[in-house]
N, C-alpha and C positions, 0 to 999 in steps of 0.2 A: 465023396468023404472031397477030393479035392475042387470037387465045386464049388461045396458049403465053405473051405477053405475062400477062394476065391471068392467068393460073395462076402465072406466075413472081412475081406482086405481090401474088397473094392468098397467096403461102407468105411469102412476104417480112413480108407485116401477120400474116399469124400468129404468125411467131418473133416478131414487134416486143409481138404480143400476150401471147404466154409470158413475155417479157424485162419486162414490165410488172408482170403478174402476177405474177411471186416478186419483182420491188420491194416491190411492196403489201404481200405477203406479209412481205418482210423490215423492211419499214418499221411495219408492226401488230404484228410480232414484238418488233423494238426498245423503238417505244411503249411495252410491257407491261413487256418485262424491267425498262427503263430507267424508266419514269417511271408504270409500271400504270393506264397508259388505253388505251381502245379508240378505233375510229375515233372512233365517233358521239361520244364524250369531247370527243376531241381537234379536231371540226369546230366541236363546240359553244362550245368555248376560239376559236377562228378568229369564229366568228360572234359572238362575247362584244370583242372587240377585244380581250382577254387576250394575244397575242403581238406582241411586237415586233419588230425587226429584228433580224437575223437576228445578226450580230454581239453585242447585248448580248443577245441572247437565247444563243450560246454562251459568251461570258464567264458569264453568269450562272451557267449549268449548269456548268463549270468550278470556280467559284466553291462550290457547295451541293456536287459531289463531293466539293472538299478538305474541307470541314467533315465529312461521310459519313465522309471516310478519318480525320481527328481525333478522332473518335471509338471509332476501335479494336475488335477485335475483339466481340462479340454475348457478354455475359455470362452466361450460362443463370443462374450462383447469384444474378444482383441481385434475381429474383423473389421466394425467399427471406428474401433478407437485405431485400429492402421490409417482407414484413411480419416480418419479426425489429424492424425501425427502429420500423415504425408502432406495433407492441406497447408499446415500450419509452416513443414519444411519448406516447399515450395512460397509461401506467402513470405518466411525470414531471409530464402534464398534470393529472391526479388529487393525484397531489402537491403541486404547486403550488398546487392550489384549498386543500385540504387544511391547509399552510402559511399560505396568506391567509387562511384562517377563525381560523386559532387566533391568527393576529398580531390582527386582528379582534377577536379577543377580549380578548385578555392588552392592546391599546391601552383595552377596556375598561374592566376587571378595573383596568388601573393609571389610570388618570380616578375610577374610584370611592377603589380605596384613596388616592388623593389627596386627593379632599375628606374622605374620614376624617379624614385626617391634618390636614389641615386646621382641620378643626371641633375635633377634641382638641388639637391646639396652639395654638389660642385660647381655649380652656377652661382647659387648662393654665397660659398663660400669665396671663392674668386672676387667676388664683390663685395664681401664683408673685407677680404682683406684688406683691399685698395683703399677704404672708406676707413681701415685698421689704422691704416700708415699715414693718411690723410690727418685725422684727428690724435694721433702721435705727433708729427710733427708740430703742426700748428699749437697743441698745449706745450710740448715740450719746448718749442723756437730750434726744434732741427733735428737731426737724427733720425733712424727708421725703425720700423719694427713689421712684424710678419707675422699668422700662423701658419703653423708647419703640422702635417701628418702625418703620427708615425709610420702608416702602413697608409701609401695612397693605393692599395691595390684593395683594399676593403674599408671606402672612403664612411661607410657608415656604422662601423664596432671601429675607428680606427680612433685610438689618443690623437688628441690637440698637442702641440708644443707652441709657446708664446716666444718668441726669440726676438728684441729689441736691443738698440744702438744706441744709447741716451748722448747726447752732444757731446763733442770732446771724451767720448769713452767706446770699448772696443765692444763688439758685440757679444751679449752674454743672455742667459736664456731668464727668466723671470725667478725663478728660486732662487737667484745668484745677489739678486737687489736686494735693496734695504726696504723695511717697512713703508716707510714713504713714497719712496720709489714702484711698489710694487701698486700701491695705493690709486697713484696716479696713471699705471700700468691698465688698471683695471678700471679706469674711468674711460682714458681712451679709446676701450674695448667697447664699455658700457654706448658711448657715445657712437660707436663706429655700429652699433647693432639697431640704434635709434636711428639713424640715417638708414640702414640698409631695410628697415618695417618703422617707415615714422606714425608713432601713437598719439592721436589728439589732448592723451591725456598722460603724466607719468610724475610720481612720489617719488621721492630721496630722499633717506632717511639718515643724515649726518656720515654721508659718500664722502665728503673732503675731510673727514677731520683727523685725518693720518696726516695731511699733510701741512707743508711751513706758511707763511702769511701769503711767501711770494708767489707761490701756486694753486694758492686757494684763493688769491684775484684772475690767473690764468685761469681757472676752472669755472668761475663766474662769468670772466666774458666770452668763454667759448661758449656756455650754454645759453648764453642770451642770444647766440646768433643762431640756434637754434627752436627758438618759441617763436619763429615763423611757424613751424607747424606743429610743434607741442608746447604744450600749457603745463607748467613746471609749476608742483610745489615742495617744498623743500624744508625740511625738517634741519635745522641748524643752528651752531653759536658761535658760527664764525663768524667776525666784523664783515671782509671783505665780500660773504656770499648775503650778507644782508645789506652791503650797499650797494649790490645791483641788480636788486629787487624791487617788484615795481609796489607790492604792498605786505607790509607785514602785520605778520601776527603775533600777538605775546602775550601771557599771561604769568600776570605778577600779585602777589602775595602781600598788601601793606597793609594788613589785619589777621592776624593770626586765625587758619583757619580758614579765610576767605580767600578765594579766587579773584581776578580781575581782570577781565580780555578788552586788550588794547589793541588797536588797529591804525595804522597808518599808512595813508595813500602816497608812497613817495612820489608820485606823477603828479599829484594835486596840490605837493610841497612844493616838485621845483617849479610847476607855474606861478603858484604864490610867490615862490621866490626870485623866479623872472617877473612876474609885474612889478615887485616890491624895485628889484632892480631899473626897472624904467621909470618909473615913479621918481624913484629919488635921482636919476640923471635928467631927467627935465626939471625937476626945482632946482638942480643944478645948474642948469642953462636957463632959467626963469633967471636966478638969483645973480 
């Protein structure tokens, strides 16, 4: 009876053993399928105390599975896409480096050009200041004139102040002058610019309109001094300017709606007048 009982117990334990082996195999397979862990790796994690309570582990597992599902299906073409994106990134990185290098070169070039501009401006400004004072003294018959920079440390952005001293008057800025005096100072400055950079051709449109008769003659006489290097065409209604011209062009309307162009060569008239005077002189001598 004892043998029979023991055999039955052995059979039961064998069945239990087989069931446990099946459970162990199932657990091992589950570990590998779901976590890619072996029994040994799982035992190490347990030994290191990395496993927590079962409820927390189940919650963490659910959370991670949800994130995995959110990733969607595996995109096999993503590897090729990664290669393309990487190549594009390298290309853009190279282009950005080239642009940054070009930017630095341009900044250096602008700095060099700015320095050259400042140097050239300072030299030409000093020359213009000299010519301006000379023109002013000749036109006004005395006094002095000067161009001043508001900020000499920033010559390219500084404002410019015009300071003059008329003959017999105190030093003052151009804003304190009368309209005619301002016009005359502007004419002196304009002629100074022409001296600094002479041009072969120049058109003036009633530049002396605000001047009185005496100053008109001064303006015209001074302009004639500049005709050696520059040819002037002057639009004017002032007699003093016309008297100093070589050729006069006028437009008249003798009949309503009909314009007529008149041309008078003053040089020819002067030559003719000299010949007439000489002929009269010879006649008077003969008589």
